[in-house]
C-alpha positions as CSV (number, residue, x, y, z in Angstrom):
1,M,-1.2,8.0,-8.4
2,S,-3.4,9.9,-6.0
3,Q,-4.4,8.6,-2.6
4,E,-8.0,8.6,-3.8
5,E,-7.1,6.4,-6.9
6,L,-5.1,4.0,-4.8
7,G,-7.9,3.8,-2.2
8,L,-10.4,3.0,-5.0
9,R,-8.1,0.3,-6.5
10,A,-7.5,-1.2,-3.1
11,N,-11.1,-0.8,-1.9
12,V,-10.1,1.3,1.2
13,H,-10.8,5.0,2.1
14,R,-8.3,7.5,0.8
15,T,-7.7,8.9,4.3
16,Y,-6.5,5.4,5.3
17,I,-3.9,5.6,2.5
18,G,-2.8,9.0,3.9
19,M,-2.5,7.6,7.4
20,L,-0.3,4.8,6.1
21,E,1.9,7.4,4.3
22,R,2.3,9.3,7.6
23,E,3.0,6.1,9.5
24,E,0.0,6.6,11.7
25,Y,-1.1,3.0,11.0
26,N,0.7,-0.2,10.4
27,P,-0.9,-2.2,7.6
28,T,-1.9,-5.8,8.2
29,I,-0.8,-8.5,5.8
30,E,-4.2,-8.5,4.3
31,M,-3.9,-4.7,3.6
32,L,-0.5,-5.2,2.1
33,E,-2.0,-7.8,-0.2
34,K,-4.7,-5.3,-1.3
35,L,-2.2,-2.6,-1.9
36,A,0.2,-4.8,-3.8
37,T,-2.7,-6.0,-6.0
38,A,-3.8,-2.4,-6.6
39,L,-0.2,-1.4,-7.5
40,D,0.4,-4.5,-9.6
41,L,3.2,-5.6,-7.2
42,E,4.0,-8.5,-5.0
43,V,3.9,-8.0,-1.2
44,V,7.6,-8.8,-1.0
45,D,8.3,-5.7,-3.2
46,F,7.3,-3.5,-0.2
47,F,10.3,-4.8,1.7
48,K,13.0,-4.7,-1.0
49,T,15.8,-2.2,-0.7
50,D,18.1,-1.0,-3.4
51,A,20.7,-3.5,-2.3
52,N,18.5,-6.5,-2.7
53,Q,16.4,-5.7,-5.8
């Protein structure tokens, strides 16, 4: 999925998605909720590792 598509789905600008990818910003809980919804995930999925999936 492109940054633009994720941005559209999450209702945020695509450049913000890029900044998150480059770790220039730390997302808020609200932003994690938007991103999780856009990706059809639960917020907790962002914190899972291979060991605890």
